N, C-alpha and C positions, 0 to 999 in steps of 0.2 A: 504494500500500500504506500502510495506517495504521500509526501508531507501535506499537500493540500487536502487530500482525502482524510488523513488522520486529524487534521485541524478541524475540518467540518464535523467529523464524527465526535471528537472530544467536546466541541461546542454544543452539539445537539444532545449529547449525553447529559451535559450540565443544564440543558434546557434554557439557554440564553440566546439572544439575538446577536447578530454581527455588531450592532451598535453598542450593546451592553458589553460585549467582549472588548470592543475598541476603547470604551471608557476605562475598563479594568487595566488595559495594557498601555493607556495613555498614547494611543495612536488614532488615526482617523478611521472611519468606517470604510472608506475607500481602500485603505491599506488592507484591512481584513478581507474585503471582497476580492482584492487582487491576489492575496495569498491563497484564498480558498479556491479560486478559479485556476490556480496554477500559472498565473501570469508573472509571478515574482516570488521572492523569498524575503522574510524579515531579516534585519541585521542581527548581529550577535546579541546585542542587548535585548532586543525584542524576543529573540529565541529563548533567552534565559527567563524572561518574564513569562512567556508561554509555558515553559517547563515548570516554573514555580507555581503558576496559577492552576494548572491542571494536575500537578503532582506527578509528572512523568519525567523520565530522564531524556536528555538530548538524543541518546542512542535510540530510544523508542520513537522519537519524533522524526528522525532523519536517517536516510540511507547514506552509505559512504559517498556515493556520487553527489547527493544533495549537499553533504558537508563541504565537498570540494567546490561546488557551484557557489555556495554561500560565502566561503572564504574568498573566492575570486571576486564576487560582487562587493564584499566588504573592502577588499584591497582597492578596487576601482573607486569606491566611494571615498576612501581616505585620500587617494591620489587627487580626486576631484576637489576635495576640500583644501588640500595643500596648494593645488594650482590656483584656486580661487583666492586663498590667502596671499600668495605671492603676487598675483595679478593686481589684487585690490591694494596691497601695500605699496607696490611699485607705482601704481597710478596716484595714490594719495600722496606719495612722497614728492610728486611734482609740485606740491604746495611750497616746497623750499624755494622755487623760482620767485615766489612773491617776496621773499625776505632776504635771500642770499644773493651776492653779486655775480649773477650768471650772465648779465647783459652788459654790452658795451654801448656807450654813447659819447659822442664827440662834443666837448665843451671847450671853446676857445682854442681849437686845434689840438687839444689833448683828449685821448680816449680814456674815459673813466669806466670802471666796472661798478655796476649798480644792480640792485634788485629790480624786479619787474615793477613793483609799486613805486620805486624811486626813478623810474625811467621817464624823464620829462622832456628831453631834448629830441624827441622824434615826433613825427606826425601822428595825429589820432588814428588815421586810417591804417597805420601799422600797429600801434599799441593796442587798439581795440581787438583786432584778430588774435594778438598774443594772449590777451586776457581771456578771450572766448576759448581758445585752444586749451590753455592751462586749466581754467575752471571746468571745461568739458571733461578733461582727463580726470581731474580730482573727483568730480561728481560721479563719474562712471565707476571709479575705484570704490567710492563709498557704497554705491549700489551693489557692486560685486561682493563686498564684505557683508553688507546687510542682508542680501538675498541668497546666502549660501545654501539654504535649505529649500529654496524655491524649485519646484519641479515642472514649471510651465515649459512646454516644448519650445515655445517661441523664445523665452529667456535663455534656455539651455543652448539653443541653436546660435543665438546672436551675441551672448555676453562676451565671449573670447574674441570673436571677430571684430566687434565694435572697439574693444580695448586695443587690439592690434592696429586697427584703422586709425584711431585717435593718436596713438604713438607715432604711426607712420606719417600722418599729416603734420603733427608737431615737429618731427625730425625734419621733414622736407621744408616746412615753412621757416623754421629757425635757420636752417642752412642757407636757403635762398636769400633770406634777409640779413645774412652775414652776422648771425649770432651763434658762433661755433660752440661755445660752452653749453648753452641750452640745447643746441642740436646734438651735441655729442652725448649728453646724458639721456635725452629721449631715445637716441639710437641704441645706446647700451640697454635701456629698458626694453626696447623693441626686440633686440636680439635675445635677451633672456627669455622673454615670453615665447618667441618663435621656437627656441630650443626646447622649452618645456612642452610645447604642443607637439613637436616632432617626437620627443622622447615618449610621451604618453599617448601618441596617436593610436 
């Protein structure tokens, strides 16, 4: 008997609904439905909670193949969380551009290094896009960190792509406008992200 069938049987023996079981395990009813229909497996913590709630061992719940599948899924989930943390922190760290001297400006023939907020000797049509790019990257980083547990297909599909695109746009824009320090840092962040995606593809 597969895990999904065992879970259904244990729940019915106990005489509870999927919703009641979800409340006991602190998960959504959708998660229970997914597990019982065989469309996925719980993580290790949820498996322990199921084992404790129904007073059965993990060996009784799972076959050896299912144990391997769950271990693989758990590893993928941990890798995803690590990648989200790195992407989010890299994007948020672009906030240093606002306060540290990554930008050059010419004052009376002398080039000074200043922060983005102190960059006054350039045209607004250049500074405003700088601010838009920097704040766009920071906000996206905050979203990645805040929505680590979001399972929306749209979000999962686009979050890494948008992060990469913003870093690429920032790198290109800073390099074209002759801001090599800012361009170099966004390029380094872009490379780190690309390598992580290649490694865990």
